[in-house]
N, C-alpha and C positions, 0 to 999 in steps of 0.2 A: 595737793591737789592734782598735780601731775600724776600720781599714782592712781587716783581715782578715775582720771580721763583715760589713762592706759587701760585700766581694768575694765571700764566700759567699752572701750574700743575692741579690746580683746574679747570681751562677751559677745559683742555685736557680731565681730568677725566669725567667731566660733559658732554663733547661731546662724549666720549666712551660710557657712560651709555646711553645717548640719542640714539646713533646708535644701541646699543645691544636691547634697549627697542623697537625701530623701527623694528629691524630684527624679534624680538619674535612676535611682534604685526602682521606683515606680515605673519610669519609662521602660527600663529594662525588662521588668516582669510583664508589662503589658506586651512588649514585643515577642517575649518568650512564649506568652500564652495565646498569642493571636491565632486565629482559626488559619488552617492552611488554605490556599486558593484551590477551588473546585478542580478537579482533574478534568482534562478535555474530554469531551464525548467521544467515544470509540465509534468509528464508522466501519461498517462492512466493506471489505475489499471490493473495489469495482471489478465487475464482470466484463472483460472486453470482448465485444463481437468480432468474429473473424473479419479480416479485410474483405474477403469475397467468399461467396458460397456458390458452388456449381451443382447442377442437378443433372443426373444421368437421364439421357433422352432415349434410351432403347433398353430392351430386355436382353438378359444373358450377356452382358459386357464384362469382359474380363478385366481384373485388376491385376497389376504385376509388380514384382519386386525391385523394378527399375524402369528407366525411360527408353523402352524399346521392345520389340517382339521377341528379341532373343533372351529376355529376362523371364524367369519362371512366372506362371500364373498362379497367383496366391488364392484366388476365388472369382466369383462373379456376382454382379448386382444387377437389378432391374430398374427400369423407368421410375423416376421418382426419388431415387436414393439421392441424398445430399452428401456433398463433400466440402469440408473447409479447405480452401485453396492455401497451399503452403509454398508453391513454386512451380517453375516451368523450365523444361529443357527441350528444345526443338518444338515438336508437336505433342509433347506429353506433359500432362498436368499431375503433379504431385500433391496429395492432401491426405486428410483424415476423414474416413467415412463415419457418418453420424451413427453413433451406436455400434461401431464396429472397429475394423482394423485401422491402424494410423500408419502414415508414411507410405501409401499406395500410389501407383502410377497408373493413370487411365488415358488412353488416346483422346486427344482433344475433340475428335469429331464426334464422340460418344457423351459429350458434356455441353451443357448450356451455362456459361459462365457470365 
């Protein structure tokens, strides 16, 4: 009788192990076939407004290559021309002309900032 009991126990144990293996295999296949998480939505890079915009207040205003009258004149601008402010040295403003030259210097008296 002891042999029969061990035989049943062995069969029960074998069945339990087989069932556990089956469940684990099913779980593994479910994990392996799960749909990936959706990718995050891509956002367009933020366009940063300039900290300060200055406007030329006279016609025929020289813009120069440096902060002083000893620097070469690179060109002229007229009233209403906008400039993105980038810095200041003394009474000279450095910035980028809208639709034009960048890194230019204009005397502060000719700008409304």
